[in-house]
C-alpha positions as CSV (number, residue, x, y, z in Angstrom):
1,X,0.0,0.0,0.0
2,X,1.6,3.4,-0.9
3,X,2.0,6.3,1.5
4,X,-0.7,8.3,-0.6
5,X,-3.0,5.6,-0.4
6,X,-2.5,5.2,3.5
7,X,-2.9,8.9,4.0
8,X,-6.2,9.2,1.9
9,X,-7.6,5.8,3.8
10,X,-6.7,7.2,7.3
11,X,-8.0,10.7,6.3
12,X,-11.5,9.2,5.3
13,X,-11.5,6.9,8.4
14,X,-11.0,9.8,10.8
15,X,-14.1,11.6,9.1
16,X,-16.0,8.4,9.2
17,X,-15.3,8.0,13.0
18,X,-16.2,11.7,13.8
19,X,-19.5,11.4,11.6
20,X,-20.4,8.2,13.2
21,X,-19.9,9.4,16.8
22,X,-22.0,12.7,15.9
23,X,-24.8,10.2,14.7
24,X,-24.5,8.1,17.9
25,X,-24.4,11.1,20.0
26,X,-27.4,12.6,18.6
27,X,-29.5,9.5,18.8
28,X,-28.8,8.9,22.6
29,X,-29.3,12.0,23.0
30,X,-26.4,13.6,24.6
31,X,-28.6,16.7,24.8
32,X,-31.9,17.8,23.3
33,X,-30.1,20.6,21.7
34,X,-27.7,18.3,20.0
35,X,-29.4,16.7,16.9
36,X,-28.0,13.7,15.2
37,X,-26.0,13.8,11.7
38,X,-29.0,12.4,9.9
39,X,-31.7,15.3,11.2
40,X,-28.9,17.9,10.5
41,X,-28.3,16.6,7.0
42,X,-32.3,16.4,6.1
43,X,-32.5,20.1,7.7
44,X,-29.8,21.2,5.5
45,X,-31.2,19.7,2.2
46,X,-34.4,21.4,3.1
47,X,-32.7,24.6,3.4
48,X,-30.9,24.3,0.2
49,X,-34.0,23.5,-1.6
50,X,-36.1,26.4,-0.3
51,X,-33.1,28.6,-1.0
52,X,-32.4,29.9,2.6
53,X,-29.0,28.4,3.0
54,X,-27.5,29.5,-0.5
55,X,-29.0,33.1,0.1
56,X,-27.4,33.4,3.6
57,X,-24.1,31.9,2.2
58,X,-24.2,34.4,-0.5
59,X,-24.7,37.3,2.0
60,X,-21.9,36.0,4.4
61,X,-19.5,35.3,1.9
62,X,-19.2,39.0,0.9
63,X,-17.5,40.5,3.8
64,X,-15.7,37.1,4.4
65,X,-14.0,37.1,1.0
66,X,-13.1,40.9,1.1
67,X,-11.8,40.8,4.6
68,X,-9.8,37.5,3.9
69,X,-8.4,38.9,0.6
70,X,-7.3,42.2,2.2
71,X,-5.9,40.3,5.2
72,X,-3.9,37.9,3.0
73,X,-2.3,40.6,0.9
74,X,-1.9,42.8,3.9
75,X,-0.5,40.3,6.2
76,X,2.1,38.7,4.0
77,X,3.5,42.0,2.8
78,X,3.6,43.2,6.6
79,X,5.1,40.0,7.6
80,X,7.8,40.2,5.0
81,X,8.7,43.7,6.0
82,X,8.8,43.0,9.4
83,X,11.0,39.9,8.9
84,X,13.6,41.9,6.3
85,X,13.8,45.1,8.1
86,X,14.6,45.6,11.7
87,X,13.3,49.0,12.3
88,X,9.8,47.8,10.8
89,X,9.9,44.7,13.1
90,X,10.6,47.0,16.3
91,X,7.5,49.1,15.4
92,X,5.0,46.5,14.0
93,X,5.5,43.0,15.9
94,X,4.5,44.6,19.4
95,X,1.4,46.0,17.7
96,X,0.4,42.8,16.1
97,X,1.0,40.7,19.2
98,X,-1.3,43.1,21.1
99,X,-4.0,42.7,18.3
100,X,-3.7,39.0,18.7
101,X,-4.1,38.9,22.4
102,X,-6.9,41.5,22.4
103,X,-10.5,40.1,23.2
104,X,-12.6,40.6,20.0
105,X,-15.9,41.2,22.1
106,X,-14.2,44.4,23.3
107,X,-13.3,45.5,20.2
108,X,-16.4,45.0,18.4
109,X,-18.5,47.8,19.9
110,X,-15.9,50.3,19.0
111,X,-15.8,49.3,15.4
112,X,-19.5,49.6,15.4
113,X,-19.2,53.3,16.7
114,X,-16.5,53.8,14.0
115,X,-18.1,52.0,11.2
116,X,-21.8,51.4,12.0
117,X,-23.5,48.1,11.3
118,X,-22.7,47.8,7.6
119,X,-20.2,45.9,5.4
120,X,-17.2,47.9,6.5
121,X,-17.5,46.9,10.2
122,X,-17.8,43.4,9.2
123,X,-14.9,43.5,7.1
124,X,-12.9,45.3,9.7
125,X,-13.5,42.3,12.2
126,X,-12.4,39.7,9.6
127,X,-9.5,41.7,9.2
128,X,-8.6,42.0,13.0
129,X,-9.0,38.3,13.4
130,X,-6.9,37.4,10.4
131,X,-4.2,39.9,9.8
132,X,-2.3,39.4,12.9
133,X,-2.1,35.8,12.8
134,X,-0.8,36.0,9.0
135,X,1.6,38.6,9.6
136,X,3.3,36.8,12.8
137,X,3.6,33.7,11.0
138,X,5.1,35.3,7.8
139,X,7.6,37.3,10.2
140,X,8.8,34.0,11.7
141,X,9.0,32.2,8.2
142,X,11.4,34.9,7.1
143,X,13.4,34.9,10.3
144,X,13.9,31.2,10.1
145,X,15.0,31.3,6.4
146,X,18.2,28.8,6.8
147,X,21.5,30.9,7.0
148,X,23.1,28.4,4.6
149,X,20.9,29.5,1.8
150,X,21.4,33.2,2.4
151,X,25.2,32.7,2.6
152,X,24.9,30.7,-0.8
153,X,22.8,33.8,-2.4
154,X,25.7,36.2,-1.3
155,X,28.4,33.9,-2.4
156,X,26.7,33.9,-6.0
157,X,26.5,37.9,-5.9
158,X,22.8,37.7,-5.6
159,X,21.1,41.1,-5.3
160,X,18.7,41.9,-2.6
161,X,15.6,41.3,-4.6
162,X,17.3,37.9,-6.1
163,X,17.6,36.9,-2.5
164,X,14.1,37.7,-1.4
165,X,12.3,36.3,-4.4
166,X,14.5,33.2,-5.2
167,X,15.7,32.3,-1.8
168,X,13.5,33.6,1.2
169,X,10.2,33.4,-0.3
170,X,10.5,29.9,-1.6
171,X,12.2,28.8,1.7
172,X,9.7,30.7,3.9
173,X,6.4,29.6,1.8
174,X,5.3,26.5,3.8
175,X,5.2,28.6,7.0
176,X,3.6,31.7,5.2
177,X,0.9,29.4,3.8
178,X,0.3,27.8,7.2
179,X,0.0,31.3,8.5
180,X,-2.8,32.1,5.6
181,X,-4.6,28.9,6.5
182,X,-4.8,29.9,10.1
183,X,-5.5,33.5,9.1
184,X,-8.4,32.4,6.7
185,X,-9.7,30.0,9.4
186,X,-9.9,32.9,11.9
187,X,-11.2,35.3,9.5
188,X,-14.1,32.9,8.8
189,X,-14.8,33.0,12.5
190,X,-14.6,36.7,12.6
191,X,-17.3,36.9,9.7
192,X,-19.8,34.7,11.8
193,X,-19.0,36.6,15.1
194,X,-19.8,39.9,13.2
195,X,-23.2,38.7,12.0
196,X,-23.9,37.5,15.4
197,X,-22.9,40.4,17.4
198,X,-23.0,43.4,14.8
199,X,-26.1,42.8,12.6
200,X,-28.1,39.5,12.3
201,X,-27.6,38.8,8.4
202,X,-26.4,35.6,6.6
203,X,-25.5,32.6,8.2
204,X,-25.5,34.5,11.6
205,X,-29.0,35.3,11.1
206,X,-30.0,31.7,10.5
207,X,-28.0,30.4,13.5
208,X,-29.6,33.0,15.7
209,X,-33.2,32.4,14.4
210,X,-33.3,28.8,14.4
211,X,-31.6,28.9,18.1
212,X,-34.4,31.1,19.1
213,X,-37.2,28.7,18.0
214,X,-35.3,25.7,19.1
215,X,-34.9,24.4,15.7
216,X,-31.5,22.8,16.3
217,X,-31.0,20.5,13.2
218,X,-31.5,23.7,11.1
219,X,-28.9,25.8,13.3
220,X,-26.3,23.0,13.1
221,X,-26.7,22.8,9.3
222,X,-26.1,26.5,9.1
223,X,-22.9,26.1,11.2
224,X,-21.9,22.9,9.2
225,X,-22.2,24.9,5.9
226,X,-19.6,27.5,6.9
227,X,-17.4,24.8,8.2
228,X,-17.5,23.0,4.8
229,X,-17.1,26.4,2.9
230,X,-13.9,27.2,5.2
231,X,-12.5,23.7,4.5
232,X,-12.8,24.2,0.7
233,X,-11.2,27.6,0.9
234,X,-8.1,26.1,2.9
235,X,-7.9,23.3,0.4
236,X,-7.6,26.0,-2.4
237,X,-4.8,27.5,-0.5
238,X,-2.9,24.4,-0.2
239,X,-3.3,23.7,-3.9
240,X,-1.9,27.3,-4.6
241,X,1.0,26.7,-2.4
242,X,1.9,23.5,-4.3
243,X,1.3,25.1,-7.7
244,X,3.6,28.3,-6.8
245,X,6.3,27.1,-4.5
246,X,6.2,23.1,-3.9
247,X,7.5,21.7,-7.2
248,X,8.2,18.2,-5.4
249,X,4.7,17.8,-4.1
250,X,3.4,18.9,-7.7
251,X,5.4,16.2,-9.3
252,X,4.4,13.5,-6.6
């Protein structure tokens, strides 16, 4: 059995175990507010058929994609800047450490006062959740570039730009993309929190509404839809990393 086949088999086995455990716990039941997997799937299919779930996802995905795109671009650039320039590092890293540690629930009211309850506030929440994670991971990735690679670039008289684009970025890409995946996941959480805490729209509205009327299968179906969307986006980032920076995995 090849390594790739074993890895795929173990992945499917882990998913199967979690789904079976969910179905079993829902049928016991562990709690009246915890539906089974089958009940959640039926509720999700009904919400897809009547258009509620696609409509809600369409509303939620707008601030989510805008915020994640801004966070990815700004986070990687700021991370590279802090990793390559000591002055930028001294100014920027303490700020992003504070932002990462700050409680989001305390920041959201300030954002509402500044930007209202519209799209701008929700995008800001996504960015606040995602940017510090991406910046700090990109910064660490650049800082941990193997010295031997830098010495080789200097030995071959590589310019500063050549060293950055041909040595530092390829070497740092695994950790940078790991930070992108973590930041994206945090951004998705921020988008849902914004809909729950700022204004009930999209998936946040579905979750709040079905919780209030005790329709828990529908509530869990809405939550699962966001998890699936996030997982698909993270898979896209993984494939992008392989296409751009990991030729050995692309060949395999």
